[in-house]
C-alpha positions in Angstrom: -19.6 23.8 23.9 -18.4 20.0 23.9 -17.8 18.7 20.3 -19.2 15.5 19.2 -16.5 12.5 20.2 -14.7 10.7 17.6 -15.7 7.3 17.0 -12.6 4.9 16.7 -12.0 1.1 15.7 -9.6 -0.9 17.6 -7.0 -2.8 15.8 -4.9 -5.1 17.3 -2.0 -6.5 15.0 1.7 -7.7 15.8 1.1 -7.2 19.4 0.0 -3.5 19.1 -3.2 -2.2 19.8 -3.8 1.1 17.6 -7.0 3.3 17.9 -8.2 4.6 14.5 -10.6 7.5 14.1 -13.6 6.2 12.1 -13.8 9.2 9.0 -16.5 9.4 6.7 -15.5 9.0 2.6 -18.6 9.6 1.4 -22.4 10.0 2.3 -22.6 5.8 2.3 -19.1 4.7 3.4 -16.8 5.4 6.1 -13.3 3.6 6.8 -10.9 3.6 10.0 -8.1 5.8 9.5 -4.8 3.8 9.2 -1.7 5.5 9.3 1.4 4.1 9.7 4.0 7.1 8.9 5.4 8.3 12.1 5.0 4.9 13.3 8.0 3.5 14.1 7.1 1.0 16.2 4.2 -0.9 14.0 6.3 -0.8 10.9 9.2 -2.7 12.7 6.7 -5.1 14.2 4.9 -5.6 11.0 7.4 -5.9 8.2 8.8 -9.3 9.5 5.1 -10.8 9.8 4.7 -9.7 6.1 7.9 -11.0 5.1 7.1 -14.4 6.4 4.3 -14.7 3.9 6.0 -13.4 0.4 6.8 -15.1 -2.2 10.1 -15.4 -3.8 10.7 -12.4 -5.6 13.5 -9.9 -6.7 12.4 -6.4 -6.6 10.5 -4.5 -3.8 8.1 -1.9 -4.8 5.6 0.4 -3.4 3.3 3.3 -4.4 3.8 6.5 -3.2 3.4 7.5 0.0 2.5 5.4 3.2 3.9 2.1 2.0 6.9 3.9 2.0 7.7 3.0 5.7 6.8 -0.6 5.4 8.8 -0.9 1.8 11.7 0.3 3.8 11.9 -1.4 6.5 10.9 -4.8 4.5 14.2 -3.7 2.2 16.3 -3.3 5.0 15.4 -6.8 6.2 16.0 -8.4 3.3 19.2 -6.3 2.2 18.1 -5.2 -0.9 16.9 -2.0 -2.2 13.0 -1.0 -2.9 11.2 1.3 -5.7 9.2 4.1 -5.3 6.1 4.3 -7.6 5.5 8.1 -7.7 2.5 10.2 -8.0 3.9 12.9 -10.3 6.3 12.7 -13.2 9.7 14.6 -11.6 11.8 16.4 -13.8 15.0 14.0 -13.1 12.7 11.1 -15.0 13.9 10.1 -18.3 11.5 8.0 -20.1 8.7 7.5 -17.3 5.7 4.9 -17.6 2.7 6.1 -16.3 -0.7 4.8 -15.2 -4.0 6.3 -14.3 -5.4 5.5 -11.0 -8.5 6.2 -8.8 -8.2 5.6 -5.1 -10.7 5.8 -2.3 -8.8 7.6 0.0 -8.1 10.4 -3.0 -11.2 10.4 -4.2 -9.7 11.9 -7.6 -7.6 10.7 -10.8 -4.5 10.6 -9.8 -1.2 8.9 -11.5 1.2 6.8 -10.5 4.6 6.5 -12.6 8.2 5.0 -12.6 11.6 6.6 -14.1 12.6 5.0 -17.0 16.0 3.7 -14.7 13.4 2.0 -12.4 11.9 0.4 -14.8 15.2 -1.3 -16.5 15.4 -2.5 -12.9 12.0 -4.6 -13.0 12.6 -5.8 -17.1 12.1 -9.7 -16.5 12.2 -10.0 -12.7 9.6 -11.1 -10.0 8.1 -7.6 -8.3 6.3 -7.3 -4.9 4.0 -4.8 -4.7 3.8 -3.9 -0.6 1.7 -0.8 0.7 0.0 -0.2 4.2 -3.8 -1.0 2.8 -5.4 -2.4 0.3 -8.8 -1.6 -0.3 -10.6 -1.6 -3.7 -7.3 -2.9 -5.1 -6.9 0.3 -7.7 -3.5 1.4 -6.3 -1.9 -1.8 -6.4 -3.5 -2.9 -9.7 -2.3 0.4 -11.2 1.3 -0.7 -9.9 0.6 -3.8 -11.5 -0.1 -2.3 -14.7 3.0 -0.3 -14.3 5.3 -3.4 -13.6 4.1 -5.0 -16.6 4.5 -2.3 -19.5 8.4 -2.7 -17.7 8.5 -6.0 -18.6 8.2 -7.5 -15.1 6.1 -9.7 -13.4 4.0 -9.4 -10.4 4.9 -12.0 -7.6 2.4 -10.5 -5.1 0.3 -7.7 -3.9 1.1 -7.1 -0.4 -0.5 -5.1 2.5 -0.6 -4.9 6.1 -4.3 -4.6 6.1 -7.0 -5.9 3.6 -9.8 -3.5 4.3 -13.8 -4.8 3.7 -14.1 -6.7 0.7 -10.5 -7.2 -0.4 -9.9 -9.5 2.6 -12.0 -11.8 0.4 -9.6 -11.4 -2.4 -7.6 -14.3 -2.8 -5.4 -12.3 -5.1 -3.5 -10.2 -1.8 -1.5 -11.0 1.0 -2.0 -9.3 4.3 -1.8 -9.6 7.9 -5.3 -8.7 9.3 -8.5 -7.3 7.9 -10.1 -3.8 8.5 -13.7 -3.5 8.7 -15.6 -0.3 6.5 -18.5 0.8 8.2 -21.3 2.7 6.9 -21.9 6.3 8.0 -23.8 7.2 11.0 
């Protein structure tokens, strides 16, 4: 017996096309699943486009994990390092700063945290937060609170895609809109 065919959304970005599977998140909302992990061609194409839109900044920061390839490529292009806000406190961390977050894709309360040494790099500096997709804004806003706790200033919140209502948020920089879908 043949299974039900997966519905997809075709995304066109930076001269590339990707067919994204549409995945239900709850009984009312489905999203097009955009995963940049392992898609080197896409990351290499979108990073310079996003860099063109960024304001002046001192530090690049991404929440773990899907934004890491993008942060790496942006840091490589600009010749700077980047910081990762981790999802758990690690044994090697000294004086971590912690914030709670509820993300649409995780669907449970998590934390984001910075090692004390990363906090020192942020203090008094302009920080760009970069991620793959901004949807509800919960993850980037939690990271923004970490930056404030560390004594830094958010210069921009940036992503490859703004999903759903996030595209109307004048507070973020993005390359393309990603629609949401009703559950069918």
